[in-house]
N, C-alpha and C positions, 0 to 999 in steps of 0.2 A: 435130745430128739423129741421126747414127750412134751417138753415146754414149747417147741416149735409147732407141733401138731395142735397143741392147746391154743396157741395164738392164732393160728390159721382158722381153727374152729370158731374162736370168738369173733374174729374179723368177718367171717362169712355170715355170722348170725347178727351182725350189726344192722340196726334198722335205720338205714340212710334214706332221707327223704328223696323222692323221685326227681324233683327239680334240682336239688343239690347234686345228685348223681350225674345228671345231664351236664351241669356246669363244669364239674370236675373232668368229665370225659372230654368235653370241648376244649378245656385248657390243655389237657395232656396231648390231644390231637394237634393243637396249634403249636405246642412246643416241639413236637415231633417234626412237623412241617418246617419249622424254622431251622432245626438241626439238620434236616435233610437238605434244605436250601444252602446252608453253609458248607455242607460237604460237597454238593454237586457244583458249587461255585468254583471249587478248586479242581474238580474232576469234570472232564468233558468227553462224552462219547455219543455216537449215534450210529445208526445202521443205514447203509446205502444199498438198497436192494435192486437198483437199476442194473441192467445187463452190462453196460459199459462203465459202471461206477461214475455216472455223470456228475454226481454231487460230492465226489471225493477227489482230493488232489492225487495225481499220479506220483509214482516213485520218482520220476524224472523231475517233476516240479518240487517235490520235497527236497531233493538233492540240490537243486538250484537255489531255493530259498535259504537253505542252511549255509550257503556260501556267503550270504550277506554279512559284512563285518561292520558296516556303519548304517545309520538309519536311511530307509527309503521312504519318501513321502509320496503319497498318492492322493491326488485331488480328483473328486468325482463331480462332474457337471451334468446334471439331469434336470430338465425342465419339470416343474411340478404339475401334477394332475394330468399326466399323459393318458390317453385312452389305451385300450387293449389293441395290439399285443405289446405295445412299447412299455407299459407299466410292468409287465411281467419280466422284461429284460432287466429293469432296475432291481426288481426283487431278487432275481437270480444273481445279478452282479453283487448285491449286498451279501448274499449268502456265500458266494464264492470268495469275495474279499475277506469275509469273516474267517474263512478257512485259512487263507494266507496269513492273516494276522495271528491266528492261534498257533500256527507252526513257527512263525518268525518271532513271536512274542514282541519285544520292544524294538525289533529291527524294521518293522513296517508300521507306519503311521498313516491312517486313512482319514481324510476330511471330506465330508459331504457338503459341498458349498450350497448355501441357501440362495438360489437365484432370484427369489422375491426381494431379498435385501441387497443382493449384489448382481443386478442383471447384466452388467458389463464384464464381470469377472472372467467368463470363458474366453472372450476375445483377448484379454490381457495375457492368456497362456496359449494362444494360438488355436483355440477351439472355436469353430464357427457353426452356425445353425444349419440344420438340414431340413428339407421340406418333407413332411409326413402327411399321409392322408388321414383325415378324420371325418366322421359323420356328425354333423350338427344340424338340428332342425330339419331332419330328414333329407339333408343335402350333403353330397360329397364335397369336401373342402380341403384346402391345403393349409398347413400351419408350420411355421418355423419352430424347430425344437432343438435344444442342446442335448446331446447324448454322447459324451466323451470323457476320456481319462487323461490325466497328466501325471507322469512319473518324474520325480526329482530325486536324484542321488548325487550328493555333492554338488558339483557345478554342471552336471549333466541333466538334460531335459529330454524326455521322449513322450510321445503322444499316441493315443488311440483316438483319432478325431471323430470317429463315428462308430456307434454300436448299433448295427441294423439287425442283429440277431443274437440270441443267447448261445447259439452253436459256435464252438471253436473259441470261446472267450478265454478259457484256461490256456490254450495254446498261444494266443496272442499276448496275454499278460506274461506268461513264463518266458516267451521268446524275448520280450523287452527286458525283463529282469536279468536274464542270462547275458544279453548283450551288454548291459550296464556293468554287471559283475566282471565279465571278461575284459571290458575296457579298463576298469579300475585296476584289475590284476596286472594287465600289461603295462599300464602307466607306472604302477608302483615298482615294477621290476625293470624299468628302464636302466640300461647300463651307462648311458651318456645322455646329454641333452639333445633335443631337436634343434635344428638350425633353420631359420626362415630368412630368405633373402628377398627383399622387394626391389624390383628393377623397373624403372620408369622415369618419366619427366612430365612437367606440367605445361609443355608447349604444344600439346597435341590438340586437334580440333575435336575435343571430347567434352560433353556436358559435365559439369561439376568436377572438372579435373584439377581446379586450382588448389583445393584442399585435400587432394587424394592421400598425401602422406599422413595427415591427421586421421582421416577416415580409416585407412588400413591399420595404422598404429593402434587405434582404439579397438578395432576388431581383434588384432593379435594379442592385445592385453587381456581380453576375455578368454582367448584360447590358452594363454599362458596360465591363467588361474585354474583352468580345467586340467592342465598338465602338472599341477603342483609346482609351478615355476620352473619346470624342466624344459626351458625354451630360451634360445638366444635369437635376437632379431636385429637385422641390419638392412640399411637402405643404400642402394647404389643408383646414382643418377645415370641413366642410359646415354646421356649426351656428353657429360663432362667427367665422369669418374673413369679413369683409365683401367681400373680393375674389372669393369663390366665386360670387356671383350673376353677376358680369360674365363669368367663365370659362364658367359653365353656358350663358349666353346666347350667347356668342361661338362656342362649339363645338357648340351644339345638343345638350348633354349630356342623355341620356335619364334620366328619373327611375325609381326603383324603387318600385313600389306595395307598400304594406304591408297592404293590405286582404286579409284571409283568412290572414295570416301568423301563426303561433302562436309564443308566447314559450316560455321554458324550463319554465313551469308548464303547458304544453299548452293555455293559454288564447289565444283570438284576440287579436292585437295591434290596438289601435285603428286605424281607417282613417287613411290619409294617404299620404305619399310621402317619399322621401328620395333622396339622391344618393350613390352609392358606386361608385367605379371609377377607371380610369386613362385619361388622355388622352396619346397618343403623337403628338408634333408634329415635323415637319421642314419648314421654310420655311412654305408655305401649306397643306401637306397634313397631315392628321391622321387618326387612327383612335382609336376608343373601345374599351377592354378592360374587360369585365365581370369582377368579382372574386367575385360572390356567385352561388350556385346553390341550388336548392331540392330537398330530398330527397323521397322518396315520401310522407312524413307531413306535408309542407307546411312543414318547418323550413328556414330559410335557413342556409347555412354558407359560410365563406370557403374558397376553393380553396387548395390547399397551395402551398408555395414553388416547387416545380418546375414546376407548371402555370402559375403567374404568370409565371415566367421564359420558358416556352415561348410563352405567349400574347403577351407583350410582343415577343419576337423575331419572332413571326409578323406582328404589326402593323408592325414595322420593315421586314421583308422585303416586305410588301405595299406600303408607301410607296415603297420603293426599286425597286418593280416587278421584283424578282428573279424572280418567278413571274408569268407572264401569267394573267389571269383569264378563265375560261370561264363565261359566264352560262347557267344552266339555268332556262328559263322555267317557272313554276309557276302554278297557279290555275285550270287548265282540265281537271282530272282526269288530269294527267300521272302517270306511275308514281312510286312512292315512291323516294326517292334515298338512304335510310339505314334501318338497322334499329336499333330501340331497344335499350337495354342488356339483354342476356340473350336477345334475340329471335333466332330462327333466320333464316338468309337465305331470302328469298322469291324464287321464280323470276320473279315478276312485277315485282320491284324492279330498279332500275338501280344498286344500291349498289356492285356490283363495277366497273362502268364508271366511276362517280364516283371510286372509290378509285384506279383506274388513271390517270385524268386528274390526280388530286391528286399523283401521284408526280412529275410534271414541271411541271404548271400548278396553278392554284388553281380548284377547282370551287366555284362560288357560285350557289346558288339565288336567283332574283330574281322578284319579282312586279312587273309593269309596268302594272297597272291604275291605281294612284294615283300612282306615281312614275315618272319617266323612267328609261331604261336608264343606269346609272352610266357616267361617262366612262372609267373604268379597265377596263371590260369589253372584251376584245379579240375575242371570238367568242361567238356565241349558239348554244345547243343547244336544239332543239325536238323533244321525243319524245312521240309518240302523245297529243296533246291530244284530249279528247272533247267539251268544251263550248265554246260560242261565245266568240270574241275580240271585245272591244269595238273600235269604230273607233279610239279613242285608242291601244289596244294595237297594232293593225295599223299605224297611222301610225308609231308608234315603231319597230317592226320594219322597216318600209319605209325610213325615214330612216337607220336603222343600216346597211341594205344599201347605200343610196345613198352613205353615207360611205366605202364601200370595205371595210368590215369583214365578215368571213365569217359566214355563217349555215349551220348544219348541221341538216337536217330528217330525222328518223327518223319518217316519216309514211306510213301506208298508206291506200289508198282505202276499206278496210273495217277495222273493229275487232270483236273478239269478246268480249263481256262475260263476265267470270268468274262462273261459277255456283257457288252454295253446295252443300254436301253433300246437302241435302234435294232440291234440283233434280236433281242428278246421279243420286241414288238412284231418282228418279221416272222416269228414262230420258231426261231433257232433255239436249240438247247445245248448245254455243254456236253461234249463227248470226251470219253477217256483217251488220253494221250500218254504214251510212254515217255517219261522224262529222260533225255539223253545226257545224263550227268557224268557218266563214267564211274559212279559209285557202286553200282550193282555188282560189277565184277570184283571190286575190292571187298565188298561185304561178303560175297560168296567165299572168298579166301578164308574168312573167319568162321565158315561153316553155315552161314545163314543165306537161304535162298528166298528172296522176296518175289512173289509171283506178280506178273503184270496183269492183274485182274481186279474186278470189283466184287466184293462179297456182299450178297443180298440175303435178306432174311424175312420170312413171313411174320415173325414177331418183331414189329417195327413201330416207329412213330407214325401216327395217323393225323394228317393235317385236316383241319376243318375247311370245307368248301363253302364259299359265300352263297347265300340263298339266291343271289342273282344268277349264279351259275348252276343252280339245281340243288344246292345244299348237300348235306351228308359229309362223309369223311373219305380222304384219299390216303391209301397206304403208301408211305415212302420207304420202299424196301431197302434203299441204300442208307437209311438211318436205323439200323438195328437197335433193339433194346436187349441187353444181356442181363440175366439174373444170376443169383448166387452160384448156381450149379455150373455156370460158364466162366466163373472167375475163381482163380486159385485162392483157397482160404488158408494156405500154409505159407505162401511167400510173403515176406515183410511188406512188399509194395501193395499187394491187393488184399491182405488179410483183413477181414471184416468189411470189405467193400461188397455190398450185397446186391448191387445192380448199378448200371450206368448206360448211357447212350454211346453208340459207336457211329462214326460218320465216315462214309466213303472209304471203307477199309479194304486193304488187299490182304491176301493170305500169305503165310510164310511157313518154311520148314527148315529143318536142320540136317546137315550132312553128317550122319553118325560115324562115317569113316574117319572123320577128324579125331574122334575119341580114341581111335586105335593108335594114333601117333602122338597125341598130346593129352595132358591131364586137363581136359576142358569139359564143362557141363552146360547143357542147354536146358532151361526151365521155361515151359510155356506158362503164361500167367493169365491170358484172356483168350477165350474161344468164341466163335459165333454160335448161334443157337442150333438146335437139332433140326430145324426146318430151313436151312440156309443152302444157297448155291452160289455160283459165280458166273460172271460174264467177262469177256476179254476186252482187248483194245477196241476202241470205237463205240463202246456201249454208251448210249445217250441217257442222260438223267431225265427220262420221260416215263413217269409211273405207269401209264397205260401200256406202253411198249414192253416194259419190264414185266407187267402182270400177264401179258400174253405169252411170256416165255418161262413161266414157272414150271419146273420139271416135275416128273412123277416121283423121283427119288432125291433125297437130300443128304447132306453130310456136314460134319463140323469142320471148321477151319481154325487153325491157330492164327491169331491176328496181333498178338503181342507176346514178347518173351525176352529172357535175359540170357547172356552168355558170360560165363565166369571161368577163369583159369588160364592155362597156357594157350597162346595163340601164335601162329607163324606170321612173319612179316609178309605183306603182299609183294614187297620188293626183293625178297630173297631170291638170289640167282639172276637178278636183272642188273643192267648197267646203271649204276647210281653215282658215277663220278661227278656229274654236274648237279646232283641233288643234295649231297651231304653238305651241311652248313657248319655244324659245330659238333664237337664230340665224335664218338664212333657210331657206326651203324648197329642198331639193335635188331638181330634176326629173329628173336623169339621173346615173347613177354613171359613173365613169371606169374603174374596174377592180374589179368585184365578184367575189366567190367564193361560190358556193352549192353545197352537196353535198346530194344527195337519195338516201336509202335508203328504199325503199317498204315499210317495216315497222317499227313501234315495237319489235317483239320482238327485232330484231337488236341492240338496245342493252341487253337485259335479262340477268339472272343465269342464266336457263335455258340460255343458249347461250355465255356468256362464262366461261371458266375462271378460277379464283381467282388463279392466278399470272400470267395475262395473256400466256401463250406460245402458246396455240392459234391456229389460223388466223383464227377469227372475232374473237378478241381483238386480234390483230395488225391485222386489217382496220379495226376501229373506232378503234384507237389511231392508225393511220396517217392516218385521216381528220382527226383533231384536229391532228396534226403538220403535215399538208399545208395545212390551212386557216390555220395560224399560221406558215407558211413555215419550218418546222423540218425540212427534208427530210433533213438529215444524220442525224437520229435514225431516220428511216424506213430508211435504208440500213443502219444499225446493227442495227435491230430484226429485219429479215428474216433475219438469221443465226440467230435463235432460233425459227424456224418448226419446229413438231413434226410437221406433216403434210406428208409428202413421198411421194405415191403413185407407184407405178411407171408408166412410160409405157404407154398402152393399145396393144394389138396386135390385129391382125385374127385371125379364127378360123383362117384358113389358116396364118398364122405360128405360132399356138399349136399346131396339129396337127403342123406340121413339127418344132417344138421337142420336142414329146412323143415323136414317132417317133424323133428323133435321140437323145434321152436313153435310149430303150429299146434301139434297135438300132445307133445311130451309133457308139458307142464300140467295140463288138465288130467292126463293119465296118471301122473305121479300123485296129484291130489287125491284122485279116486283110490289109488293103491294104498296110500298112507291112511286114508279114511277107513278102508276095509281092515287094515292091520290094527288100527286103534279100536275099531268096533269089536274085532275078535279078541283083543286083549281085555277089553271091558267085559265081554261075555265070560271069558275065562276067570276074571276076578270075581264076577258075580257067582259063578258056580262054586268057587272055593268058599266064599262066605256062606253060601247056602249049605254046603256040606258040613262046615264047622257048626253052624247053627243046629242042624239035624243031629250031629253027634252029641252036642252038649245037651240037647233035649232028651 
């Protein structure tokens, strides 16, 4: 012990030159930094202090990524030197993909393709440029830019063709990875091979028909590779092979009418029918794939190889139930669900909603007048019907509900007919009409009463009036804006949705007497604002007229809600002999799920953004996910909300903040100065007292 103290004493008294001491200190510091770098190269951590953990992967994503058993390759195509805000999307994407790679380790490989060296690489992978706005030389210009991703997992390829926002990226990436993982798991667990039958002949008046066997066989060969060779392929000549008749009958193969079809000489082909297409079969399940389409001039043509491959893979995925089906009921004046080739998007269409559904599920329009609801439909979507439902249709919907499958209603108590340009120029405005569909009586049987009214609110969207008409702003009371306090923050559908637009809503209520007889629960999820009122049938969408009828007192209205639990059948006690089709009649459901949004407009393009990241888009997507028990996706999606309004404050608080910003800083400087001055005086007094005492 004494020797140790002696050595320390001798070391402390060493006369080391100042320059050498600095060199030794620098070398030791450098060595420490190298060692720390080596340690932290193996350890990775960071803190995400954002409210929604925007820069951290969610638990659902972590679970999906850990299911990867073979490498997933991601190619990133981003044009270089993009201006703001597009360059920030790339930075965020790099950070996000870095998180995926850290979790997956060697299961995810990422390549950032240099588009300077490989300008045509994106097109080879199905990524095409998008037009973006840039400012160059003080002028607004448009520039084509690549901003997309390609995912390759085995023989599967998926794409995000356009990244127009950093919001919702984790959701989109994870959804694609999950789809690929599920597909591979299903393929690896196949109990038997898929069978594919090609039926056709080369004597039809169809362009490029001569080599159709080779074209189809080549496409099927690619499909076979994707299925790990779990596929058997056969061709049947529809004219000469005697086995064709049995196959057509067994699989109910639809004929192709040749009436009105023109041949190569532009002459009408003699009337008749033929059979041409593919049957995809697995066990007892099968799907039919059409291979012929008609152009604008009435000529039939064979779709190309890539489309054949995609169509067959879609049929296989459908059979394997990789994507659940959402049935969209049509035939009663429901909104259009697609735009034709070259058509502009219509605000009155639900094509955007349909596309958003298709990203995770399969959107399938169905008519239930002549045919029952297909067994593989997992949820029904009913949007703004205008014409009556037959009893057979209502029975089919009722029994679907009784089976425990969810039904989503975007149905208001009024609808407003679209007027043509002539009517509008004549000064006419749409007026509220009660839709005579026959659904309201059936819906009331499930405890929900939808009122035939239009909910109006003083807190609403304000449209700018052109200067030619006086300028200023016009309040559109039928476009309410609801904030956080009017949206349920506890239900999975609306949790963390902090505000959104409502359009032409009706109010709704629930018959609580139903809860005395059945185990059923009603949960309101959206209310109108505290300064809202309602108008009945015949109300015109004329802002000045509505403004003249603002009442002195207001009320809140429930405009959206969900029903869960036991429900009685609408047809209990009625004569249903001619309605029962298959199985037995279900008089009571055990665990039904119904969602009611009291406006068909809430599902339309005019309020749903194209990228699906806005609060209204998140709201309708969450409804579908909640109905199909996909709640993990809801948690993932709310990280992509773009609407995050500041918390409302009272006028008194606003006045205080304004005063503080104006005078508070100067006052604080004066106060701090006085405190420091007093402390300095106190210090001086103490020094003076000590000096006098010593003297």
